[in-house]
C-alpha positions in Angstrom: 0.0 0.1 0.1 1.2 3.9 -0.6 2.9 5.7 1.6 -0.1 8.0 3.4 2.4 10.7 4.0 3.1 10.9 0.0 0.6 12.7 -2.2 -0.1 10.4 -4.8 -0.9 11.8 -8.6 -4.2 12.5 -9.6 -5.9 10.3 -12.2 -8.5 10.1 -14.9 -10.9 6.8 -15.2 -11.7 6.3 -18.9 -14.8 4.1 -20.0 -17.1 3.9 -22.7 -20.4 2.1 -23.1 -22.6 1.3 -26.0 -26.5 0.3 -26.4 -25.9 -3.1 -25.9 -24.6 -3.3 -22.4 -26.6 -4.3 -19.5 -27.9 -1.1 -17.3 -27.0 -3.3 -14.1 -23.6 -4.5 -14.9 -22.7 -1.0 -15.9 -23.8 0.4 -12.9 -21.9 -2.2 -10.9 -18.7 -1.4 -12.8 -18.9 2.6 -12.3 -19.7 2.1 -8.8 -16.5 0.0 -8.6 -14.4 2.7 -9.6 -16.0 5.5 -7.9 -15.7 4.1 -4.9 -11.9 3.0 -4.7 -9.7 3.7 -1.8 -7.8 6.3 -3.8 -10.5 8.1 -5.4 -10.5 9.9 -8.8 -11.3 13.5 -9.4 -12.0 13.0 -13.2 -14.4 10.0 -14.2 -14.8 10.4 -18.3 -17.5 8.3 -19.7 -17.9 8.1 -23.6 -21.2 7.1 -25.1 -20.9 5.5 -28.2 -24.1 6.8 -30.0 -27.7 6.3 -28.8 -28.0 4.6 -25.5 -30.9 2.7 -24.1 -33.2 4.7 -21.4 -32.0 2.4 -18.7 -28.5 3.3 -19.3 -29.2 7.0 -19.6 -31.0 6.4 -16.1 -27.9 4.9 -14.6 -25.6 7.9 -16.1 -28.2 11.0 -15.2 -27.7 9.0 -11.4 -24.2 9.4 -11.4 -23.9 12.9 -13.1 -26.4 14.4 -10.3 -24.3 12.5 -7.2 -20.6 12.8 -8.6 -19.2 16.0 -9.5 -16.4 14.2 -10.8 -18.6 12.1 -13.3 -18.1 13.6 -17.0 -20.2 12.5 -20.0 -19.2 12.8 -23.6 -21.5 11.7 -26.5 -20.7 10.2 -30.1 -23.3 11.8 -32.4 -23.1 7.9 -33.6 -22.1 4.6 -33.0 -18.1 4.9 -33.9 -16.8 1.5 -32.0 -14.4 1.4 -29.0 -11.3 3.0 -30.5 -13.1 6.0 -31.8 -14.6 6.6 -28.1 -11.1 5.8 -26.5 -9.1 8.5 -28.5 -12.2 11.0 -27.6 -12.0 10.1 -23.8 -7.9 10.4 -24.0 -8.1 14.0 -25.3 -10.8 14.9 -22.7 -8.9 13.4 -19.6 -7.4 15.8 -17.5 -4.6 13.9 -15.8 -1.7 12.3 -17.0 -2.6 9.0 -15.5 -5.3 7.4 -17.6 -7.0 4.6 -15.4 -8.8 2.1 -18.3 -12.3 0.2 -17.1 -14.6 -1.8 -19.0 -18.3 -1.0 -18.7 -19.5 -4.4 -17.1 -16.3 -5.3 -15.2 -15.9 -4.9 -11.7 -12.8 -3.2 -9.8 -11.4 -4.2 -6.6 -11.6 -1.2 -3.9 -7.6 -1.0 -3.8 -7.3 -1.2 -7.7 -6.3 2.2 -8.1 -4.3 2.7 -5.1 -2.0 0.0 -5.9 -1.5 0.9 -9.7 -1.3 4.8 -8.9 1.2 3.7 -6.2 3.7 1.6 -8.3 3.4 4.3 -11.2 4.5 7.1 -8.6 7.4 4.7 -7.3 8.6 3.8 -10.6 8.2 7.1 -13.3 9.9 4.7 -15.8 6.9 2.9 -16.3 4.6 4.0 -19.2 1.8 1.5 -19.2 0.8 -0.9 -16.3 -1.7 -3.8 -15.8 -2.7 -6.4 -13.4 -4.0 -9.7 -13.5 -8.0 -10.8 -13.5 -10.2 -13.2 -12.2 -13.1 -14.2 -14.4 -16.3 -14.8 -12.6 -19.5 -16.3 -13.7 -21.7 -13.6 -14.5 -25.2 -15.5 -12.9 -23.2 -17.1 -9.9 -20.6 -15.1 -9.0 -18.6 -17.9 -8.7 -14.8 -17.4 -9.3 -13.6 -19.4 -12.6 -10.0 -18.4 -13.3 -7.3 -16.4 -13.1 -5.5 -14.9 -16.2 -2.1 -13.8 -15.4 0.3 -11.6 -17.4 4.1 -11.3 -17.5 5.1 -9.0 -15.1 8.5 -7.5 -16.4 9.2 -5.1 -19.4 11.5 -7.6 -21.1 8.6 -10.3 -20.9 6.0 -7.9 -21.9 7.9 -6.7 -25.3 8.2 -10.6 -25.8 4.9 -11.9 -25.1 3.7 -8.8 -27.2 4.9 -10.3 -30.5 1.9 -12.7 -30.1 -0.8 -11.7 -28.0 -1.8 -8.8 -25.5 0.3 -8.5 -22.9 -1.9 -6.7 -20.9 -5.4 -7.5 -19.6 -7.1 -4.3 -21.0 -9.4 -3.6 -18.2 -6.3 -3.5 -15.9 -4.4 -0.9 -18.2 -3.0 2.1 -16.8 -1.0 4.1 -19.1 0.6 7.9 -19.8 -1.9 10.4 -21.6 1.0 11.8 -23.5 2.8 9.0 -24.8 -0.9 7.8 -25.8 -1.4 11.0 -27.9 1.9 10.8 -29.5 1.6 7.4 -30.7 -2.1 8.7 -32.2 -4.2 6.5 -29.9 -6.3 3.8 -30.9 -7.1 2.7 -34.2 -10.8 2.9 -35.5 -10.9 -0.7 -36.2 -13.8 -2.5 -34.6 -12.1 -5.2 -32.6 -8.5 -5.9 -31.3 -7.7 -2.1 -30.8 -6.8 -2.7 -27.3 -3.9 -5.3 -28.6 -2.7 -2.8 -31.6 -2.8 0.2 -29.2 -0.6 -1.7 -26.6 1.7 -2.6 -29.4 2.1 0.8 -30.9 2.9 1.9 -27.0 5.8 -0.5 -27.0 7.2 0.1 -30.5 7.1 3.8 -29.3 9.6 3.0 -26.5 6.7 2.1 -23.7 8.2 0.7 -20.5 5.7 -1.7 -19.3 4.8 -3.7 -16.1 2.4 -5.8 -14.8 1.1 -6.1 -11.1 1.1 -9.9 -9.8 -2.0 -9.7 -8.2 -5.8 -9.7 -9.2 -7.0 -6.1 -9.5 -10.3 -6.6 -11.5 -13.2 -9.4 -11.8 -13.9 -10.2 -14.9 -17.4 -10.9 -16.1 -17.9 -14.3 -18.2 -21.2 -14.5 -19.8 -22.8 -17.6 -21.8 -22.2 -15.4 -25.0 -18.4 -14.7 -24.1 -16.7 -17.4 -26.0 -19.2 -17.7 -29.2 -18.2 -14.0 -29.6 -14.5 -14.9 -29.5 -15.4 -17.6 -32.2 -17.4 -15.5 -34.7 -16.1 -14.6 -38.2 -15.8 -11.3 -37.5 -13.7 -11.3 -34.5 -11.6 -13.9 -36.2 -10.9 -11.9 -39.3 -10.0 -9.0 -37.0 -7.4 -10.6 -34.9 -5.8 -11.9 -38.1 -5.9 -8.6 -39.8 -4.5 -6.8 -36.8 -1.5 -9.4 -36.5 -0.7 -8.8 -40.1 -0.3 -5.4 -39.7 1.9 -6.1 -36.8 3.8 -8.1 -38.7 4.2 -5.6 -41.7 5.1 -3.1 -39.3 8.0 -5.0 -38.7 7.5 -5.5 -34.8 7.0 -9.4 -34.8 8.2 -12.5 -37.1 6.4 -14.7 -39.5 6.2 -17.2 -37.0 4.7 -14.7 -34.6 1.8 -14.2 -37.1 1.3 -18.0 -38.1 1.1 -19.4 -35.2 -1.4 -17.5 -33.0 -3.4 -16.9 -36.3 -3.8 -21.0 -37.1 -4.9 -21.2 -33.5 -7.7 -18.5 -33.7 -8.8 -20.3 -37.2 -8.9 -23.7 -35.2 -11.3 -22.0 -32.4 -13.1 -20.9 -35.2 -14.0 -24.6 -36.9 -14.2 -26.4 -33.6 -17.3 -27.6 -31.7 -18.5 -24.7 -29.5 -18.3 -26.9 -26.1 -14.6 -27.0 -26.7 -13.9 -23.1 -27.2 -13.6 -22.2 -23.5 -11.3 -24.7 -23.0 -9.0 -24.0 -25.9 -9.3 -20.3 -25.3 -7.9 -21.0 -21.8 -5.3 -22.9 -22.6 -3.9 -21.7 -25.9 -5.1 -18.1 -26.8 -5.2 -15.7 -24.0 -5.1 -12.4 -24.7 
């Protein structure tokens, strides 16, 4: 934990939401970030196009109750990357804490992450482990671990995302210098991480769970659909063409993703957990 005699830097929370989100899951996610042991003074929420009445009601409640809660709305649905770029622009602090709109942050997530960033100013991107849990029962299913040290992160990133996106903290200045996120519809978080690393970002992960990741019935089916598979391959092709990864780094994960696409649905979760995390 942080030394309470040392003032930690302020940080911004960045989240986006779209009409397909469950309003109650969204509420729980926002509340988990607004009730952190180290509170934020700047919560940036980007609404991706028109939302449901239920989501808008939840947002209105947070706006009334929290001065730090700032809402920006895209005129039409534009995708996660475009929302993230608008959010980065609007964030008031150098440290940006990303959060997904249906997961749950542990109460000390931000305290631990910001403390590490303050103690180690060389770190540009910081993540942590996540605990996957069943959305209906709340039961813990598994822990997704990521490489801890910068050298391991760079090596791992040649094929897969070395960060759990919903745990990521990064410096706004570097994110803007690399041009933020691309506007591709899927896998934009992995490409963003690679672009940051290519630009010289120093990465690290905290070796403990700081966020609980919600698993629903449709999670694995979405991972194996054709749109996701095409995006998976397209992003890795772009990364390979940039010179960042080798031909083997391109072929091996893409072959595994294609295998998942054609395999029986019942085996998807097992293979994903064992072979193709991130």
